C-alpha positions in Angstrom: 87.9 52.0 22.8 85.9 52.2 19.6 85.8 55.4 17.6 82.4 56.6 16.7 81.6 56.6 13.0 80.3 59.3 10.7 77.0 60.5 12.1 74.7 63.4 12.8 77.4 65.5 14.2 79.4 65.5 11.0 78.8 68.2 8.4 77.1 66.5 5.4 75.2 69.6 4.2 75.3 70.4 0.5 74.8 73.6 -1.4 71.3 73.5 -2.8 72.4 75.4 -6.0 75.1 72.8 -6.8 72.6 70.0 -6.3 70.0 71.6 -8.5 72.6 71.6 -11.3 72.5 67.8 -11.3 69.0 67.9 -12.8 67.5 65.9 -10.0 63.8 66.4 -9.1 63.3 68.8 -6.3 61.3 66.2 -4.3 64.4 64.0 -4.1 66.8 66.8 -2.9 67.8 66.9 0.8 69.7 69.5 2.8 71.4 66.8 5.0 71.5 63.0 5.4 69.8 61.3 8.2 72.6 58.9 9.1 72.5 57.2 12.5 75.4 57.8 14.9 76.5 54.2 15.7 79.5 52.4 16.9 81.0 49.3 15.2 79.6 46.9 17.8 76.1 48.3 17.4 76.3 47.8 13.6 77.7 44.3 13.9 75.1 43.3 16.5 72.3 44.7 14.3 73.2 42.7 11.2 74.0 39.6 13.3 70.6 39.8 14.8 69.0 40.1 11.4 70.8 37.0 10.2 69.5 35.1 13.3 65.9 36.2 12.6 66.1 34.7 9.1 65.3 31.1 8.2 66.9 29.3 5.3 67.9 25.9 4.1 71.2 26.3 6.1 69.0 26.5 9.2 66.8 23.5 8.8 64.2 21.6 6.8 62.4 23.7 4.2 59.5 21.5 3.0 57.9 23.8 0.5 56.0 21.5 -1.9 56.6 22.1 -5.6 59.4 24.6 -4.9 62.1 22.0 -4.2 64.0 24.0 -1.6 66.9 21.6 -1.2 70.4 22.2 0.1 72.8 22.9 -2.7 76.6 22.3 -2.5 78.6 25.4 -1.7 81.2 24.5 -4.3 78.8 25.4 -7.0 78.4 28.9 -5.5 82.1 29.3 -5.3 82.6 28.4 -8.9 80.0 30.8 -10.1 81.7 33.6 -8.0 85.1 33.2 -9.7 86.2 36.3 -11.5 86.6 34.3 -14.7 82.9 33.4 -14.5 81.1 36.4 -13.0 83.0 39.1 -14.8 82.3 38.0 -18.4 80.4 40.3 -20.6 77.9 38.9 -23.2 79.2 41.2 -25.9 82.8 39.9 -25.6 84.2 38.5 -28.9 83.7 34.7 -29.2 87.5 34.0 -29.0 87.6 35.5 -25.5 84.8 33.4 -24.0 85.6 29.9 -25.4 85.6 28.4 -21.9 82.1 29.7 -21.2 80.8 28.5 -24.6 82.3 25.1 -24.1 80.6 24.8 -20.7 77.2 25.7 -22.3 77.8 23.3 -25.2 78.6 20.4 -22.8 75.7 21.3 -20.5 73.4 21.2 -23.5 74.6 17.6 -24.2 74.1 16.6 -20.6 70.6 18.1 -20.3 69.6 16.5 -23.6 70.7 13.1 -22.3 68.9 13.6 -18.9 65.7 14.6 -20.6 65.7 12.6 -23.8 65.6 15.7 -25.9 67.7 16.4 -29.0 68.7 20.1 -28.5 68.5 22.6 -25.6 68.4 26.4 -25.6 69.6 28.4 -22.6 67.9 31.7 -23.4 65.0 31.6 -20.9 65.9 33.4 -17.7 63.5 31.5 -15.4 61.1 28.6 -15.4 58.0 30.5 -16.4 60.0 32.2 -19.1 60.9 28.7 -20.4 57.2 27.8 -20.4 56.4 30.9 -22.5 59.2 30.0 -24.9 57.8 26.5 -25.2 54.4 27.9 -26.2 56.0 30.2 -28.8 57.7 27.1 -30.2 54.3 25.3 -30.3 52.9 28.3 -32.3 55.8 28.4 -34.7 55.5 24.6 -35.3 51.8 24.8 -36.2 52.2 28.0 -38.3 54.9 26.2 -40.3 52.3 23.5 -41.1 49.8 26.2 -42.0 47.6 25.4 -38.9 48.5 28.4 -36.8 45.0 29.9 -36.8 43.2 26.6 -36.4 45.3 25.4 -33.5 44.0 27.9 -30.9 43.7 25.9 -27.7 46.1 24.6 -25.1 44.9 22.0 -22.6 46.0 22.3 -19.0 45.2 20.0 -16.1 43.3 21.5 -13.1 46.3 20.5 -10.9 48.8 22.4 -13.0 51.1 25.2 -11.8 49.5 28.6 -12.3 52.3 29.6 -14.6 51.1 27.0 -17.2 47.9 28.6 -18.2 49.4 32.1 -17.8 52.3 31.2 -20.2 49.9 29.7 -22.8 47.6 32.8 -22.5 50.5 35.1 -23.0 51.3 33.2 -26.2 47.8 33.9 -27.4 46.1 30.6 -26.7 42.7 29.8 -25.2 43.0 27.7 -22.1 41.0 24.4 -21.8 41.1 22.9 -18.4 40.8 19.2 -17.9 39.8 17.7 -14.5 41.6 15.1 -12.4 40.2 11.7 -11.7 39.5 10.4 -8.2 43.1 8.9 -8.4 44.6 12.4 -8.7 45.7 11.9 -12.3 44.3 13.4 -15.5 40.8 12.0 -16.2 41.6 10.2 -19.5 38.0 10.2 -20.8 37.7 13.9 -20.0 41.0 14.6 -21.8 39.9 12.8 -24.9 36.6 14.7 -24.9 38.3 18.1 -25.2 41.1 17.1 -27.7 40.2 18.4 -31.1 41.6 19.8 -34.3 41.8 23.1 -32.4 44.3 21.6 -29.8 47.8 23.0 -30.1 49.3 21.4 -27.1 48.9 19.7 -23.7 51.0 21.2 -20.9 51.7 18.5 -18.3 53.8 18.0 -15.1 54.8 14.4 -14.4 54.8 13.7 -11.5 52.0 16.1 -11.1 51.5 18.7 -8.3 49.9 16.0 -6.1 53.2 14.1 -6.3 51.6 11.4 -8.4 53.0 9.9 -11.6 50.7 9.9 -14.6 50.7 6.2 -15.1 48.4 6.6 -18.2 51.1 8.7 -19.9 51.3 6.4 -23.0 47.6 6.7 -23.6 47.8 10.5 -23.0 50.6 10.9 -25.6 48.8 8.7 -28.1 45.6 10.8 -27.8 47.4 14.2 -28.1 49.7 13.2 -30.9 46.9 11.4 -32.7 45.1 14.8 -33.0 48.3 16.5 -34.4 49.1 18.4 -31.2 52.3 18.6 -29.2 53.1 17.7 -25.6 55.0 20.1 -23.3 56.6 18.8 -20.1 56.7 21.2 -17.2 60.1 20.3 -15.6 59.2 21.7 -12.1 59.0 18.2 -10.7 61.9 16.7 -12.5 63.5 16.0 -9.1 61.0 13.2 -8.7 62.1 11.1 -11.7 65.7 12.2 -12.3 67.8 9.3 -13.6 64.8 6.9 -13.5 62.6 8.2 -16.4 63.0 10.7 -19.2 60.3 13.0 -20.6 61.5 12.3 -24.1 61.0 8.6 -23.6 57.5 9.2 -22.4 56.7 11.0 -25.7 57.0 14.7 -24.8 58.1 17.1 -27.6 59.2 20.0 -25.4 60.7 20.1 -21.9 61.6 23.1 -19.7 64.1 22.7 -16.8 64.1 24.6 -13.6 67.8 24.7 -12.9 67.1 26.6 -9.7 65.1 23.6 -8.4 66.9 20.5 -9.5 70.4 21.5 -10.4 72.1 23.5 -7.6 70.9 27.0 -7.7 68.9 28.1 -4.6 65.2 28.6 -5.3 63.5 31.9 -4.4 64.8 35.3 -3.4 64.0 36.8 -6.8 66.6 35.1 -8.9 68.6 34.7 -10.9 67.1 31.6 -12.3 67.3 29.7 -15.5 64.7 27.8 -17.5 66.4 26.0 -20.4 64.1 24.4 -23.0 64.8 21.1 -24.7 63.1 20.0 -27.9 62.8 17.0 -30.2 64.3 17.0 -33.8 61.2 18.4 -35.4 61.3 21.6 -33.4 65.1 22.4 -33.5 64.7 24.8 -36.4 62.4 27.0 -34.4 64.8 27.5 -31.5 65.7 31.1 -30.6 69.1 32.5 -31.6 71.9 32.0 -30.7 72.6 28.3 -30.4 76.0 27.0 -29.4 77.9 25.2 -32.2 81.3 23.5 -32.3 83.7 23.6 -35.3 86.0 20.6 -35.0 88.4 21.8 -37.7 88.9 25.2 -36.0 88.5 23.7 -32.5 86.3 26.7 -31.7 82.8 27.2 -30.2 80.5 29.7 -31.9 77.2 31.4 -31.2 75.4 30.2 -34.3 72.1 31.1 -35.9 69.2 28.7 -36.2 68.0 29.9 -39.6 65.0 31.4 -41.2 62.5 29.4 -39.1 64.0 30.6 -35.7 61.7 32.6 -33.4 64.9 34.6 -32.8 65.4 35.9 -29.3 63.3 35.8 -26.1 65.8 38.0 -24.2 68.8 40.2 -25.0 71.5 37.7 -24.2 72.1 34.1 -23.5 70.6 33.1 -20.2 72.1 33.5 -16.7 75.6 32.0 -17.1 76.3 31.7 -13.4 73.3 29.4 -13.0 74.3 27.3 -16.0 77.8 26.9 -14.5 76.4 25.7 -11.2 74.2 23.2 -13.0 77.1 21.9 -15.0 79.3 21.5 -11.9 76.4 19.8 -10.0 75.8 17.3 -12.7 79.5 16.4 -13.0 79.8 16.2 -9.2 76.8 13.8 -8.9 77.3 11.7 -12.0 74.5 9.6 -13.5 74.3 7.3 -10.4 74.3 10.3 -8.0 71.4 12.0 -9.8 69.5 8.8 -9.7 70.2 8.3 -6.1 69.1 11.9 -5.3 65.7 11.2 -7.0 65.3 7.9 -5.2 66.1 9.5 -1.8 63.7 12.4 -2.5 60.9 9.8 -3.2 61.8 7.8 -0.2 61.7 10.8 2.1 58.3 11.9 0.8 56.8 8.5 1.2 58.2 8.2 4.8 56.5 11.5 5.6 53.3 10.3 3.9 53.1 7.0 5.8 53.8 8.6 9.2 51.2 11.4 8.8 48.6 9.0 7.6 48.8 7.5 11.2 47.9 10.9 12.7 44.2 11.8 13.2 43.3 14.9 11.2 45.7 14.5 8.2 44.2 12.8 5.2 44.9 12.2 1.5 42.2 13.3 -0.9 43.6 11.3 -3.8 45.0 7.8 -4.2 46.1 6.9 -0.6 46.5 3.3 -1.8 49.9 3.8 -3.4 53.2 5.6 -3.1 53.8 9.2 -4.0 56.9 10.6 -5.8 58.9 13.5 -4.5 56.1 15.3 -2.6 52.8 14.5 -0.9 49.7 16.7 -0.5 47.6 16.3 2.7 44.2 17.9 3.5 43.2 19.1 7.0 39.5 19.3 6.2 38.8 17.2 9.2 40.5 19.6 11.5 38.7 22.5 10.0 35.3 20.8 10.5 36.2 19.6 14.0 38.0 22.6 15.5 38.0 25.3 12.8 41.7 24.9 12.4 42.9 25.6 8.8 46.0 24.8 6.8 47.2 28.3 7.4 46.9 27.8 11.2 49.0 24.5 10.9 51.6 26.3 8.8 51.9 29.3 11.2 52.1 26.9 14.2 55.0 25.0 12.7 57.1 28.2 12.8 57.0 28.1 16.6 58.8 24.7 16.4 61.6 26.2 14.4 60.4 24.5 11.3 59.6 26.2 8.0 56.0 25.7 6.9 55.1 23.6 3.8 53.2 25.1 0.9 49.6 25.5 1.8 46.4 26.0 -0.3 48.1 24.5 -3.3 47.1 22.8 -5.5 43.7 24.3 -5.3 41.9 21.0 -6.2 42.7 19.9 -2.6 40.8 21.8 0.0 42.9 23.0 3.0 46.0 21.6 1.3 49.4 21.1 2.9 51.9 20.3 0.2 55.1 18.8 1.6 58.4 18.1 -0.2 61.3 17.1 2.0 63.8 16.7 -0.9 66.7 14.3 -0.9 69.0 16.4 1.2 67.1 16.1 4.5 68.4 13.4 7.0 65.9 11.3 8.9 66.5 13.2 12.2 65.4 16.4 10.6 62.4 14.8 9.0 61.4 13.3 12.3 61.7 16.7 13.9 59.2 18.0 11.3 56.9 15.0 11.9 57.0 15.4 15.7 55.9 19.0 15.3 53.0 18.0 13.0 51.9 15.4 15.6 52.0 17.9 18.5 50.0 20.4 16.4 47.4 17.7 15.6 47.1 17.1 19.4 46.6 20.8 20.0 43.7 20.9 17.6 41.8 18.7 20.1 43.1 20.1 23.4 43.8 23.8 22.7 42.7 24.9 19.3 42.7 28.6 20.3 46.4 28.4 20.9 47.0 27.6 17.2 45.0 30.7 16.1 47.5 33.1 17.7 50.7 31.4 16.3 53.5 32.1 15.7 54.4 33.3 19.1 58.1 32.4 19.2 59.2 34.3 16.1 60.5 37.8 15.9 57.3 38.9 14.1 53.9 37.5 15.0 51.0 36.6 12.7 50.6 39.3 10.1 47.5 40.9 8.8 47.8 39.3 5.4 45.1 41.5 3.8 46.8 44.7 4.9 50.2 43.3 4.0 49.1 42.7 0.4 47.1 45.9 0.0 49.4 48.3 1.9 52.9 46.8 1.9 55.7 48.6 3.7 58.5 48.6 1.1 61.0 51.1 2.5 62.4 52.5 5.7 60.6 55.8 5.0 57.2 54.0 4.7 57.9 52.1 7.9 58.6 55.4 9.8 55.5 57.0 8.4 53.4 54.0 9.4 54.9 53.9 12.9 54.4 57.7 13.4 
């Protein structure tokens, strides 16, 4: 019934002399192609099976703390896939891309309003890229005040995302770590003790990676600004305060956005991402080129230049336009009340999980269990490790057997045996309860059958991996797989 496709029986041999004329290395030349001889049903079943083996946000809850793996509306993806959007070329003349420039111009206004900043650049291609740009802006600011050499240190909390110290170090700064208090916030006295005339900036996430709001933010800002330094806001956790609070109102000078976390582009998978950076007035002149301007008389949008103080470019072109388009559509779709409701629901869901897990023996909060969290909560399973030698990794692997994706584990490092859980606003209560039921069953197994948890997952297509071997000897191609198997 079905014709067999092109396969081993077909003549796909090539003349070696003609191939050598292509200038290819001899090691890459082949006499024939090893193409499997398969029917259409076999091919369809293979790829259908692969899709069923995968787990994504369309399958169920994805409670990766800090990563904000929420469901994003498909309409945003459809818009970004339109030919008018995805087939633009960054070298096109301005008059042929007026629609794209207008969208970026309007999105800048929206993000400025959301964050309390005065201007926004879309150049950074990802969140960490935005952090790096922020540090370059910090350097440019201090150099303009003839303090570039003196301002050599950047303060980073011990709970920060790892990209924070990495971004500051790439910009040439010495990293000064400040500890957290027993409440899980910055230790204010410790912070004041390390602030000096050498301080260039403080990098801060608020809410922090423990899901806690820095309620001493006014004193923090006063101390940093009082020393002549700047404050950078890591926007990774913006989902926890959206529509309720603005970094600019808190006193921050620079903000970076993770559009792929908060504004409708799926997180992970290698990109593309976007990490716009917003600044207050005093830093606008340092923004990279080009900036989007609008000429009312001509009714035209332009890619303008910032001037002689600009740090120029941080990449060849102007950000990932498809991601910017999705963010613009998402903000218009949600409106100000919708963005606020999203944040409130994310916080509600996280607190629901926190309150329920506190009732389960073995899960504990290391910091400030007296009050609510924001968009995420961080539990420790230290008790389970001491009692049954069950680790956060074992809990995470066991969750996979319940058809639930694992939370982030072993981060932040200031919490031993950490499980970092972020349900986001898009998960209904029935799905959150399914996650909680699994966590309760696993806690029960730690008492009754701990060895069972050490072998998990058992219901997935691939069992527990040798993680040391996977990182040291990864199999990255079909050829490597065949060699390993043979």
